[in-house]
N, C-alpha and C positions, 0 to 999 in steps of 0.2 A: 927925526931923531938921528939920522945918519947911520943907523944900524942896518946891515944888509938883511933884507927879509928872507926868511927860509921858504923854500918851495913847499907848498902845502897842497895836498889833494884831499878830497872829501870822502868820509867813510859813512855808510849807513848799514843797517842790518839786512839789506836786501839779499845779499849773497848768503848770509847765515840763515836767513829766513827760508830761502829757496832750498838749501840743503836740509834744513829741519823739516820742511814740507815734504820733501821726497822721502826722508826717513820715516816720517809718520804715516805717509800714504802706504808705504811698504808694510808697516806694522798693521795697518787697518785692513789691508788685503788679506793678510794672514789671520787676522782676528776681527772678523766683520762686526762683532758686537762691541768692539772697543770704543770707548768714549773718554779719553784721558781728560782729567779735570785738574786745573790749577786753582787753588783757593788763595785769595789775597785778603789778609786781615788789615783793616784800617780803623783808626779811631774817628770820632765825630768831628774833629777839628778841620775846618775848611781851608786853613792856611797852607802855605807851602814854603819850602826852604831850598836854598841852592846848596848842593852838597858835593857834586862830582864834576870834574872837567876832564877833557881829553882833546886830541887833535882829530880833525876830519880828513879823510882821504878821498871821498867822493860824495856827491849830493845825496840826500835821502831819497827813498823810493818815491816816484811821482805820485803814487796813490796816497802818500801821506801829506803831500804839499798843501791841500786845501785846509787841513786842520792843524798843521804845525804852526809854531809861532810866526807871525808876520806883523809888520808895523800897522798901526791903525790907518785905515783908508787905503791900504795897499792890498791888491789881490794876491792871495797866497800862491797861486800857480805862477803868476808873473814874478813874484819876489824870489821864489825858489829856483825858477828857471834862470834867473840872472845871477844867482849867488855864486855860480862857478867861476865868475870873473874875479873873485877875491884872490889876492896873491898871498895873503898871510892871515892866518886865523889862530887865535888861542881859543880853546874850546871849554865850555862849561856844561856839565850835565846836571840838569835839574831833577831832583827827586822830591816829589810832593806827597804828603799824606792827605788822602781824600781829595786830591786835585783832579777835577774832571778830565783834563787833558791827558794826565798820566793814565787814568783809568781807560780812556778811549784808546790810547796807544797800546796798552796791554790787550785790550779786546780786539783791536784791529790786527795786530800781529798774530794773535791767537786764531782769529778767523781765517787769516791767510794760510796759516800752518795747518789748521784743522783741530786746534785745541779748544776746550771749553774753559772759560774763565769765570769764576764767581767771586764777587767782592763782598766780603762780610764787613759791614760798617758798624762798629760797636758804638754805643752811646758816647758822646763827648764826655771826657773826664773819667773814662773807664780805668779801673785800677789794674795793676800788673796781675793780680790774682784773677781778675775777670778775663783778662786777655789769655792768661795761661789756661784757664778752664776751656775757653773757646779753642785754643790750640790743641788741647788734649782730645776734645771732641772730634776735631778734624783729623787728628792723628789716627783715630780708630775708624774713620769713615772709609770703607773699602772703595767707594766711588771717587775718592780724591787721591790722586797720585802725587801731587805736589802742593807745597804750602809756602807762601811768602809773606813777609811782614812789611807793611808800609806805615810806619808809626813815627811819632815825634821822637827826637833823640833821647829825651828823658825817660822814655819807656823801654829803650833797648838795654835791658839789664841781662846779666848772665842767666838769671832765672827764666826770663822770657825767651831768650835765644835758644837756650838748651831744652826748652819744653818741646820744641819742634823735633819730631822724629828725624834722625839723620838721613834716612832713606827718602824723606819727603822734603828735605831742606834744599829747595832749588836755589836759594841765595848763598848756600855753602858757608854759613857763619856759625854753625853750632860747633862746640868744642870737638865733637867727634870728627866732623868733616875737616876742620882745621888741623887736627892732630894727624889725620891720614895724609893730608896735603904736605905737612912738614916732614912726615916720614917718607914721603915719596910715593905713596900709594895713590897716584892720581887717577888710576882706573876705578878705584873703589870710592872716591870722594867726588864732590861737586865743588868746583872753583867758583868763588863769588862772581856774579856777572860783571860787576864794575872792574874787577881785576882782569877778567877776560877781555873786556872792552879796551882797557889800557894796553894789554899785550897785543891786541889786534892792530893797534895803532903804531906799534914799534916794530922795527925790522932789524934783523942781524945785530942782536945784542951782545954777541960774543966778545968778551974783553972790554966792553964799555963800562964806564963808571956811572952808576945811577944814584943820585942823591935824593932821599926822601925827606922833605922838610915839613914838619908838622903833621905827618901822616901817622895815625895811630889806630888803635882798635883792631877788630877782626880783619877789616879790609886791608889795613896797613900791614899786618902780620902776613896775611895771605899773599899780598903783592910782593913783599920782600922775598918770601920763599920762592915764588914762581920766577921772579927775576933771577935769583941765584941759580935755580934749576936750569934756566936758559943760558947760563954762562956769563951773566953780568956780575960785576962787583957792585955791592950796594953799601951805602952808608946812610945812617939816619941822623937827623940833627933837629934841634929846636930852633925856633926863630931867634931867640935871645942868646944862643950859644956863641962864645967868643970866636970859635973856629969857623963860623958860618961863611964869612967872606972867602976864606981860603978854599973851603970845600966847594963853594959855588964856582970858583974860578977853574977848578979841575974837573968838574962834572961834565959828562957828555949828555946826560939826560937829567932833568930836574923835575921831580914830582912834588907839587905844592899841595899840602893837605889841609891848609886853613888860610885865612886871610893874611896877606903880607902886611907887616907893620910899615908905617910911613917912613921909618928911619932905616929901612933896608932899601938902598937904591938899586935900580935895575942894572946899573953899570957893573954891579958885582958879578953878574952872569955873563960869561964870555960869549962872544958872537958865535952863531951857528948852533948854540945849545938847543936841544929839543926840550920844550917846556910843556908839561901836562899839569893843569891846575885842578885841584879839587875844591877850590875856594869860591866864594861869591865874587870877589874882585879878581881881576887878572893881575895886572901890575899897575902901580900908581901912575906911571907916565902915560901920556897919550900915545895912541897907535895910529897907523896910517889907514884905519878903517873905522867906520862909525859904530856907535853903540848898538844900533839896530842889527847890524850884521853880526855883532857879537852874540846877541840874543838868538839870532837864527841858528848859529852854530850850536848854541847850548842845546836846543831841542833836537837837533840832528843826532848829537851824541847820546841824548836820552833814548832815542830810538835804538841806537846800537846796543846800549846796555840792556834794554828791554828785550831786544832780539836774543842777546846772550842768555837772558833768563829763560826765554822760551826754548832755546837750545838745551839748556839744562833740564827743562821739563821733558823734552823728547827723550833725553838720556835717561831720566827717571822712569819714563813710560816703558822704555826698553827693559830696564831692570825689573820693573813690576811684572811685565809679561813673563820674563824668565822665572821670576819667583812663583808664577802660577803654574809653570811646567813642573814635571816631575823632578824632584831633587831628593837626594838622600838627606835624611834628617841629621842635624848636628846634635845627636842625642848622647847625653852623658849617661851611659849605662852603669848600673850599680854592680859592684863586684860581689861574687859569691865565693864562699869558702866552705863547700859541703863537708860535713862531718860524717864519720862512720863510728858507730851506728847512727842512723839518721834520727835526730831529735824529734820531739813531737811537733805538730804543725804550729801550735801557738808559740813554742819556743823559737822556731825558725822565724816566724813572722816578727816577733818582738826583737830578735837579734839584728834584724836589718833596719837601717835608718832610711826611710823613704825620702825622696827629694820633694821639695815644696811643689804643690800641684800647679802653681802659676809658672814655675820654671819648666815643668813638663809641658804645659800648654804652649809656652813660647817655643820650645824645642820642636814641636810637631806642627808649628805654623798657625796656631790660634792667635787671634788678636785679643787685646786686653778686654775690649767690650763684648767679646763673644763668649766669655766665661763668667759664671757666678760662683764665687769660691765659698765652699762650706768647710770651715776649718783649714787645716794645713794640707790635707791629703785628698780632698774631694772637691769637685767643681762640676756644676751644671754647664752644659754647652748649649748656647742659643741656636735656634734653627736658622737665624739670619746667615749663618755660615754657608748654608746650602745655596743661597742666592749669590753670595760672593764667589763661590767656587763652582758655579753652575756650568762653566765651560771647561772645567778640569776633567780630563778623562778618568774613569773609574779604574781602581786597581783590580787585582785578581780576587775572586770570591771563593772562599773555601769553607765547606761544611764538615764539621766533625760529628759523626754519628757512631753508633756502636752495634755490636751484636746483642742478642737478648741477654740482659745483665743478670747477675746473681743479686740477691737482696743487699749485698755489700757495695754494689756499683763497680764498674770496670775502669773508671778513670777518664771519662770523656773530658771533664773540666781540666784535669791535670794535663792531658794531651794537648788540649787547646792552648793552655798557658805555656807549657813547655815548648810547643811549636813556635809561638810568637817570640818567646825568649831566644830560641835558636835562630830564627830568621833575623831578628833585629840586633840582638846583643852579640851574636857570633858570626853571622853572615853579612851583617851591615845592610840588610834589606828592610825598607819601611814595612812595618806590619802592625796590625791592631787586632786585639782580641775583643769580641763582643759577646758578653755573657748575660745570662738571666739573673735577676735579683732573687736571692733565696727568700723563702717564706720563713717566718719564725716557727711555724709548725714543725716542719722537718728539722730545722736547726736545733730545736730543743728536744727533738725526738731521737730515735735510734740512728737515723741516717746522718744527722749532724749538718754542718754548714756546706756551702758550695763554692768556697774560695779556692778550690784546688787542694793540693796537699804536697807534703815534702818540700822540695826545692822548686816546685812549680806552683806558686800561689799568687793570689792578689793580696796586696797588703795596703793598710793594716787589716788583718782578717776580721777583727772584731767590728771594724767600721763597715766592712763589706757585708757581713752576715746579719748585723743588727741595725735596723732603722735606715741605714745608708743616708739618703737625703729626704726621706719621708714619703716616697712615692706610694708605697703600700698603704700608709696611713691616709694619704689623699684619696686612694681608691676606696678605702673603708668608709671615709666620710661621704664620698659621692654615692657609693652604693647604698648606704643606710639612709641617706637623704631621700633617694628614690623609693626605697622600701617604705619609709614613713609617709611619703606622698601618696603611695597606693592606698594604704590603710586609712589615711585621713580622707582621701577622696571618697572611698566607699562609705565611711561614716557620714560625711556631710551629705552625700546624695541620698542616704537612707533617712536622714532626719530633717532635710530642708526642702522647701518648695523650689520650683524652677526660678521664681522671681528672687528669692533669697540667695540662691546659688549665683544668679546672674549679678546681683549686687556685690556678692563677695568676690567674684572673678573679675568683674569690670566695675570697680568702684567709682563713685563720683568724686573727682578731685577738682577743687576750685570751681564747682558747679558744672563740670564737664566730664562725660565718660569718653575714654579713648581706648581703642583696642591696641594691645601690644603687637609687635611683629609676629611673635609666636602664635598669638590668638588669631591674627589675620590668616596665617598659614593653615591653622585648623579649620577656619571657615572655608577656605578654598578647597581643602580636602573633602569637606562635607558638601561641596557644590553650592555654597552660599556666597555669592559674589557681591558682598556688601562691606563697606568700610565704616559706616556710621552706626554706632551701637544703638541709636534711637530708632533705627529703621527695621530692626529684626522683628519678625512676627513671633507669636507665642510658640508656634511649632518650631521655628528656627532657633529660638532661645532654648527650647527643650533639647533639641539635637545638639546644640552647642555646649550646654552645661553638663549633660549627662553622658558619662562614659559607659555606665551599666556594666561594670566589671563583674565577671563571674568569679567569685572567690575560689571556686574549686579548680580554676585554671591558672591561678597565679603561680608563676615560675620564678619570680624574683624573690630571693631570700636575703635576710640580713647576714652580715659577715663579720668575722673577727679573726685577726691573724695569730690565733693560738689554737692548739689542739685541745679544745675544751669539749670533751665527749658528751657532757651533760647538757649541752646546748644543741645537740643534733636534732632534737624534737622538742618544741616548746609550744605553749599556748599564749597567744597575744590577745589583748583587749579585755583583760579581766578587771581593770579599774572601773569604778562606778561611773566615771566620766565617759566611758566608751559605750554606755547604755546597752550592755549585753551583747555587743557585736564581737564575739570571740571567734577565733579560728586557729587551727593548728598550723604551725610554721616551723622553721628551723634556722639555725645558723650554719653557714658554710665557712670554710677557710677563706680568707680575704682574696688570695690569688685565684680562687675559683670564680670570682666575679667576672661577668662578661665585660666589665669595664677594663679589666686587666688584659683580656684578649684584644679589645679595641686599642688600648694603649700600644700593644705590641704590633698591631697592623696599621696604625694610622700613618699618614704621610705628611700631615700638616695640622695646624690648629683648626682650620676650617673643616678639614676632612674629619678630624676627631669629633667636632661638634655635630656634623651631619650623621656620623655613625652612632653617637650617643643618642641622638634624637630618634633613630630608627630601631633602637633596642625594643624588642617585644617583651612585655612584662606579664601579659595575661591575654585572655580573649574576653570579648564582651558576650552578653547573653545571646547574641545572634551568631557567635562563632567567628567574629572578625577580630583581628589582632589589635591590641591596645599598646601604644608605644610611649616611651618617655616624652616624646614630643606632644602627645595628647595630654599628658599630665602637666605640661608647661614648665618642666624643670630643666630643659636642655641647656639653657644659658647658665643656670646655677651649677650644673654638673661640669660644664666646660670651665667655669671660673675656678672651681675646686681642683681641676686637673691642669691648670695652665702652667704650673711649674713641673708637674710630673711628666709632661710631654718631653722635657729636655733630658737627653741622656746624661749620665753621671760619668765623669772622667776619673779613673784611678790608675794604678800602676802595678806591675808585677814585681816579684822579688828582684828582678834585674833591671827595674826602672823603665820597662817598655810600657806603652799606653794600653789601657783597657777601658772599654765602655761597658757599664753595667746598666741595663735598662730593660724593664718589664720582666715578668716571670710567670707566664701562664703554664699550667701543667699540661703535659702531652696526653694525659688520659682523659681530660675533660675539655681541653682546648687544643691549640696546635703545638704548644711546647717549644716555642722559639723566642729568642730575645727580639728586640724591636726592629722594625724596618728602618726607622729613623736613625738608630745607632749605626746600622750597617751602611746606610746611604752616606752619612757624614764621614764615617771611617773610610769608605771607599774613595771619597774626594781627598781626604787628608793624606792617605798613603801614596796617591799618585798612580799613574798607569803601570808602573813596574812594582808596586807594592802589593801587599796581601792583607786581606781582612779575613779573619778566622772566627767563625761562629759555630755554635753547637745546637744539636737537636736532642730533645729529651727522649728517654727510654731507648729502645732498640731502633734500628734503621726502619723497620717495618711500620713503626708508629711515628716517631718524631721526624724522620727524614721524609717519609711519604707526605706528611703534612707541610713540611718545609717547602717541598717542591710544588705541591698542588694548591696550597693555600697561600703561604707567605710569598713565594716567587710570583704568583699571579698578581698579588696586591702590589708588590714593589716594582715588578717589571725587571728585576735583577736576574742575571743568569749566572749560576754557579760554575766555577772553573774546575774544581776538584772536590771529591768526597774523601775524607779520611775516615776509615772504618776502624774503630777501636775494638780490639779483641784481647782477651787474657787467656792464658792456659787454664786458669782456675775455672772460668765460665765454660770453656770448651769441654773440660772434664765433666762438669755437671751435666751438660747437654749430651755427653757421650754415655751417660748412665751412672755417673758418680752420685754419692749420697747428697741429699739436700744440703744446701748451704743456709745456715740460720744466722741472722744478725745477732751478735753478742755471744755466740757459742764458738768454742774452739773448732778449727778446721779438722776434718777427719784426715787420716793418713793418706788417703787417695790424692789429697790436694797438696800434701807436703813432700811426697815421694814421687819419683819419676814413674809415669805410667803412659807409655806411648799409645797403647790401644785405646784408652779412654780419650786421649787427645784426638786421635784419628777419627774415632766414632763421633765425637762432638763437633768435628769440623763441618758436618752437614749444616749446622746453623750458620757458620761463617759463609759457606758456599751459597746458601739461600740469600743471605743479606747482600752478598756481592751481586747476585743475580738481580735482586730488587733494585740495586743502584744502577745496574746496566739498563734497566727498563727506561730510565730517564736520559740515557745517552751521555752520562758524565763519567770521566775517568775516576777510578777508585784506587786509593793507596791504603793498604792495611797497616795500621800501627799496632804492633804487638806490645802491650804495656807489660813490661817484664817485672816479675816479683822475684825476691831472693830465693824462693822455693822452686823456681822454674829451672829445669836442667837445660843445658845447651842443646841436647838432642830434641827435646820437646819444642824449644824455640825454633830450631831449624825445620822441624816437621811442619809446624804451623805456617811458616813463611813459604815453604815449598808448595803446600796445598793451596794457599791463597793465590800464588802466582799461576798455578795450573788452573785455577778456577776463574781466571780472567782479571785478576787485580793487576794494575799497571806495575805495582811494586809492593813488597811487604817488608817492613823494617822493624826490627826490635828497638824499643825505646827505653831509656833509663833516666828520663827527666826527673822522676820522683826523687831519685837519689843523687843526681848530678846537675839538676837544673837544665838550662838551655843547651849546655854542652852535650847532655845525654840525648838530645833530640835533633842534633845537627844532620844526621843521615836522613831522618824523616823530613826535615825541612828541604834538603836537597832533592829528595824524591818528589815532594810536593811541587817544588819549583819546576822540575822537569815535566811532571804530569800536567801542570797548568798550561804548558805550551803545546799539548796534544790537541788534536782535533776534537771539538766539542759539538755534539749533535743533540743538545738538550731539548727535551720535549716533555709536555705534560702527559699524565697518564690517561686523562679523559678530557672530553670537551664539556664545557659547562652547559651546552645546549641539550645534552642528553637527558633523558628522564632521570629522576632521582634513583629509581630502582636499578636502572642500567649502570649508573655510576657506582652504586654500591656493589653490583655484581662484578664490575671490572676490578675494583679494589680487592674484593674477597678472593677472586680467582687469581689475579696476577701477584698480589702481595702476600696473601695469607694461604694460597694454595688450595682454596676450596674448589670443588668441581662445579657447584652452582649454589644459589641461595634460594631460600623460601621464606617469605615474610609471614609472620603471625598475623591474625586479624587485627590485633591492636596496632602493630607496626604498619600494616597496610592502611589502616584508617588515618594514622598520623601522616603518612606519606601523601595520601590524598588531600588531607587538610592543608599541608604545607604547599602543595602544588596549587590548590585553589586560592590560597592567600597570596600567591605570587612569589614564593620562595623556591621554585623549582630549578632555577638557573644558578644556584649558589654552589660552591664547592662542598664536598662531603667531608665531614669530620667523623671518622670511625676508628675504633680500635678494638683489639681482642684483649680482654682483661687479663690480669695477673702477669704472666710471663710472656704474653704475646705468642711468638713463635717458640714454644718450648720444645724439648726433645720429642715428646709424644706427638705433638702436632706434626713435626717434620717426618717422623717415622710413618705416621698414618698417611701423609701426603705421598710418600714413596711406596 
């Protein structure tokens, strides 16, 4: 042709690959369990299309030679070894959908770098909606850090491209990534690999004129933007434009985005121009090299662009790792405008407009598929989150406990909520409140709800206090199913033969009897190692079918979540169909069910199933325990509880996150919210964040159980205890008149009385001492009422510090929201950095009586204990049945450590 050939060198992704490999290796050393994964979605079409071209500057990596393109009959290694003799090459990048070679190139580069690549091949002819559904699934897969699309051109719609999460868009073609690129935020976006490949081929663009002919779409827009950012002047033109010849004559670089028409001669392009073609054909005229060499170049550039994709993937992985580290939430807190006088709780709650719960979930780092939305303000959080964040360090763990309360309560819930509002909304520290779900019994009684009060509340309070997401109703259903199973089993065993019972328990289905898994487990417990129902002897059948429950030992009662006093003692079995088998029973409040205690202590669905199966409901006539597993209802109970196991996400008045989950009473169970809520929250807040939970009743009851029972189960170590006190309660413990719910306070509580306060501080001092038994720093939060005088407040804080508290802070969160608890939050933050020597009060290996003695002496101040004959008999029975190594759940009724107890102790 007489045109001077341009000097050309070959480019491959080897250097890029090597850099990416080093970067990823470094990330893996720091994160040993890291397995970054790129998902590539393809349709079922096996065809391929030629879509990109560029110039080569050096041969492809030798490891790629055997399987890169080479002419038929020619050895790939020999072909590529000689390709460097070429003096001029125009380059074509082939992009194939479902092309085996492209797949292999992706996998080979990934293997070399250390990435995992999965190809999702959708059925041929998949619609855009089907592709989008698959994209959305992969968007929410925490094991996939990058997502790419290799689809036919007709499927690349805006809907499909923008369905890919921007942070997973390794091809950089979503509107968000392109927008960031145009704005110049190259650090926050991913540049399309093809654009990166083109830029890799071009050097020193400053001041050069680059003409883009027939280049459109996302890649064209991104290329033009990057070229301009590198200092080049760019023009775009269509093939049929009248000014095309003039622009080609002046361009230093020409990028061809589609096939050149025959009526556009090559002579229009000035000699020495760099040409990069994105089209199937190069130029219509013949070149001084063969078509085979042209194809060889095509595949080499393909490897370069794929290497750029992998480089984007490594960049994505770095960002993903950073996102797993502690970060301050980008939380949009709700503004408060406290009024004076403070309106009623319901008025305050309804005056605030909560943010949508899906917005809150996104702000705190939850993925879309990790929440199940209930209305606008509540959402269940799935336990899969724990697997995703398993390597995330836990935050600081804070327990809110209290001194012995008056019947009016001293504000542990309001302190808990006020504290997290102060931490997050005012100090910009990630924090989570974890609260118990209230029972409808107290809610409709004198005590009322448990959503907090004043300007420290969970909202909407009606949603919080009533029904929530149905967890208590699920417990009621599961509890009463088990109660029904007990009475039904007694009836059937009293009225049927062994053979009839066996046929009922192991029925013939399609001519075959088969043991269920739970029945096989029962056989093993009985020492019967058989799996064929037809091989059991009559004696073995009798042992298998008869539980021989002693009705007088049944401890499992029916429940209802209402204070219905007329159900406290009932008679069951009076219908004629029950054949005279009547017995006295009772209804308990729903949250008193052992299932509620299990929900609060469980650590996984499997753990809950095992715990439900171990529940002892009665003894048999030989004195051996009968469990839910023996009754064969464990699976049914677990299914009824499968949604209740998920914590419920809500928010405070200032828009900070709250988990509401489980609500066992502290006088009949351990009195704490769930282990799962705490564990999930500790992951979400990150290592510098705080999770604040509370314990029921006074510290001697709720806190003792929190440490000795809940912390043993969870393995979590508390950082700080916040001990809530009020001047009102201290005056009562100092000898003031009784405080009665619903009655006006006596003048002793509305007027300054320093002597009553000083005398009552013995209760505060004892609770501080109890906290110190466990080696955890304690901060006293004095919940200030408008009737408290400054002198009374100062006196309490001074005595608390002298008694060993790390700090003592007056709080006004009830009237001022989080702003009124900022000093408390600062004190808690400082205390959390103190040395923590947490320890349990007793070893589980000690005998039951010895564990009781330790609690009675160290917590309640007893000199010693003496068991009644009945109590000693029960202890002996529990030990014989194998329950001697469990924690002890014990409490002193009514006011626990009241003033008379403490005076007697001294």
